[in-house]
N, C-alpha and C positions, 0 to 999 in steps of 0.2 A: 492409968493407961498401962496395959499389959502387952508388951511386944516380945516376941521370941528373940534369942540371940541371933545375930546376923539377919535382922529383919529386912524384908524386901519392900521398897517403896518407889516412888517416882518424884520428879521435881515438881510437877504440877499440871502442865498443859498437856492435853491430848488432842488429836485431830478432831475438827468439827465434822459431823456428817454432811455430806454434800447437799442434803435436803434442808440443812440449817443455814449454811454459809458457803461462800466462795473464799478460799484461803490462798493468799500469795505470800509465801514465806511466813513471816510473823504477823501479817496483817490480815484481818478478817472483815468481810463485808456480808452482813446478814441479808437473807433473801426475803425476810418478812419484817413486819413492824407491829407495834401495838400489842394487843392481847394475843394475836396469833404468834408473834415472836416469843413472848413469854412462855406460852404453851410449848412451843418448839424447843426452847432452851431448857425447860423443865424436863421434857421427854429426853433430850440429848444427855442431860446430866444424869438422869435415872438410868438410862441405857449404859452410859459410860461407867458408872459406878458398879452396876451389876456385872459388867465385863471385868472390871478390876477384881471383884470378888471371885468370879469364876476362874480367873487366871491364878488367883491365890496370893495376891499382894497382901502384906500385913498392915501397912499404913496407907490409907487411900487419900485421894484428893477429889475435888468436885470436877476435875478435868478442865476447869476454867472455860466451860462451854459458853458462858455469858459474856466473855471478854472479847473486845475487838482487837486488842493488842496488849502489849507488855504492861503498860502503865495507865492507859486512859480510863479504864474501868474504876481504878482507885481515885485518880485525880478528879474525876467528875463529881466526887463528893466533897471537894475542897474549894473554898473561896480563894480568890487571888490567882486563879489559873484559867486561862481562856483556851478551851479545846476547839472552839468553833472557827476561830480565825487564827490558824497556826502561823508561826513565824519561821523564817529561814535561818537554819544554823549551819554555818560553813564547816565547822570542825565538830566531829561527833565520835566519841570514844577513840580519840587520837587518830582517826582516819580522815584523810583529806577528801571530804565529800560534802555535798549540800543536802540538807534534810529538812523537810517541813515538820516542825515539832510544836507542842503546846507552848503558849506564852505565859510567863509570870508577869501579871499585871498589877498586883497589889499584895497586901499581907496575906500569906498563906495560912488558912485556918480550916479545920475540919468542920464542914457545915452539917453533914449527916453521915450515917453509917454507909459504908461502901459495899462490903461483902458479908456483913453479918447475916442478912437474910439468905444469901447464897449458902453460907454454912448451915443455917437452920434447915434449909431444904435438903442439903446433902445429908444432914444428920438423920432425917426421916427415912433415908434410903438404905441405911446400913447400921449394924451394931459394931462394926469395926472402927478402929481409931481413924481420925481424919486430921489432915494437915491443910492449912490455908496459908496463902502467900500474899505479901505486899511488896512493892518496890521500895528499896531503901533510899535514904536522903541523897546520897551521892549519885545514885542512878537517876533519881528524879531530876537533879540538877543537870546531869549529863544529857538527859532526854528532853530538856526544855530550853527555851531561850529567855534569859532574864531581862525584862524591861522595867524592873521596879527596884530591886534591892541593890544590884551592883556590888554585892558583898556575899560571896559564897558561904562563909562560915555562918553568917546571920541567917541566910536563907535555909541552910542545912538544919539549923536548930529549930526553925519554925516548921519545916517539913517533918522533922523528927517528932515534934510535939503533936502534930496532926496525926501522924502514924501511930504514935503511942496511944492516943484516944481510941483509934480503931482496934489496936491490939488488945487494949484493956476490955473493950466490949466483947470482942471475940473470946477472950478469956472468961468473961462473966457468963457467956452462954454455953460454955463447955467445950470449946475447941481444944483438941488434944495436943496438937503441935502447931507452932507458929513458924513461919519462914519469912525472912527478909531477903529479897533478891538484890544482890549488889555486884553485878558484873563490872560496874565502874571501878570498884575497889581493886580489881585485878589489873586495871590499866592505869590507875593514877595513885600509885603508892604514896607519893609525896602529899597528896590531898588527904589520904587516910591519916597520915601523921599530923597534918595541920589541923584537921577538924573532923574527918570521917569517923574515926574511932569514938570521939566524944559524942558525935551525933548518934551513933549506934547505941551507945549507952543511954542517951536521952530517949530513944525508942523503947528501951527496956524498963523504964521507971515503973515500978509497981507490977511488973510482969514476973510471975513465977511459973507459968506454963513453959515447958521446954521450947526454946526458940533457937532456930538455926539461921545462920547467915550463909546465903548461897553465893559462892565465889567462883563463878564460871566465866567463860569468855564470850558469852552471847550465843545466839542460835547458830548452828553450823551452816556452812556454805557461804558463798559470796566472797568477801575480801579476806585478807590475812587474819588468821586466828590470834596472832600477837601473843603466842605463848612465851615470848621472850621476857614478859613480866612474870617472874616466878613467885612461888608461894612463901619461901622462908621468912623474909623480912615482914611480909604482910601478916602471916600467922603469928609471928612473934609479937607484933604490935597488938593484934586483936586478942591475944591471950590475956592482955591486961584489962579487957572489958568484961562485962557481965554475961556475954553471950554464952549460951549452953553448948553450942557446937557449930560445926562448919560443914557445908556442902561443898566438896572440892572435886575437881575434874582431873581424872587420871587416864581415861580411855584414849582421848584424842591427844593429850599432852605427852603421854609416856613419861611423866615425871617419876622419879625414884620414890617409892613409898616411904623411904626413910624420913622424908620431910614430916611425916605424921608423928614422929617422935616428939615434935614441938607441942603436940596437942593432948598430952596426957591428961586424963580426967574429963575430957570434953567428948560430946557425941560427934561422930563423924558420919556424914551422909556421903558415902564413897562412890564417886562417879566412875563406874567400871564398864559401861557400855556406851558406845558412840551413838548419839541420838540422830545422826544424819541418815541419809538414804543408803548408807552402806549396808551390805548384807548382815544378817544376824551372825555374830561371831561364834566360833565353836565353844561349846561348854567348857572343855578343859582349859582353854585360854583364859576365860574369865575367872574360873576357879583358881587358877594359879595367881592371877592378879589379886584376888581377895585374900588368898593365903599370905601373900606378901604383906598386905596391909595388917593382917593379924599379928605380925611380929611386933607391931607398935601400938595397936588398939585392942582393948578387951572386946570379946565377942558381944557383950551386952551393950557396948557403946558403938557398934559398927552397923550402919544401915546401908543397904545396897541400893543404888539408883543409877539412872543414866547420867551422863555429864550435864545434860540440859533438858529443856522441855521437848516433848515429842510431837508438838502440833504441826511441825513442818513436813512430816512424812505420812504415808497412807496408813489406814487402820490396820491392815494385815501385818505390815512391817512393825508398827507400833506394838501390836499384841504379841508378836513374836519376840520382840526385845524385852517387853515386860515379863513374858513367860520365862525367858532366859534368866532374868534376875531371880525369879522364884526357884527355878531349877538349881541355880548356882547356890542360893542360900541353903537349900535342902542338901545338896552335895557336901558343902563345907561343914554343915552341922554334924554330919556323920563322923567327922574326925576331930571334933572338939574334945 
């Protein structure tokens, strides 16, 4: 994989075309089914990837056009999880709310490939490098209700084994970069210390493809962003794992980039643009933010991205923010 210094990329999700789906925040309802749905998803993926190329991104994703939500597309390929009859979870990501989520009903095992064919279709659309994402063990636990294990560390290790099988197959078919989405890690530091870091390493067994763990605070909007759970102790603990790098959120949080000094030698996917429906920020503002990160991270290890996925905003705003990432990278490279 060849990426330029200060490479421009995104987290993964892009808005679905209105002819494909209706979207309400991070939940998608497809307008078609059967063969017609697959054809529409293929078309949306091809269109989205062509748009990413035209914008000039260096590391592409499939835009997650086939996914109805954050985790269900992956969990549908696992045994021991019921997506058809969800259960009520009273507390979700430390927020006092009730949420219908998938149920853990038995031993979690990978039954079949989840996104391998998604990657293979994406590979046919471009010669550029591609990144694919899966939810991490802690986030799967946080996004489901356990009616079987009643033992989070044991459940985490089984989820990690299932994810490891998926990551290994993605590696075998040539995926350039792998991403493990773990917003739950930003909210439950004590669980990271108890079992989350160990489960992350289980995901990585036999993996030599560059793999990033995405440490954000969830999709923007709605309830409190909870940025009071800060990065230093989390990054210090995760530096003990085999993870190749971290996707971290700096645009919304306004964290001091000095925290990146913890991450010497690792890849940093630097969240420098707010993925919410806020206006596209001025180029000089984002350039200054990136230059601050370069005090601590080598240019070859720094990738620019939004803080989170872009699926909750419209296509025009999405393209504007993605284009800003490319413009920022080009501007910063001039002074390397």
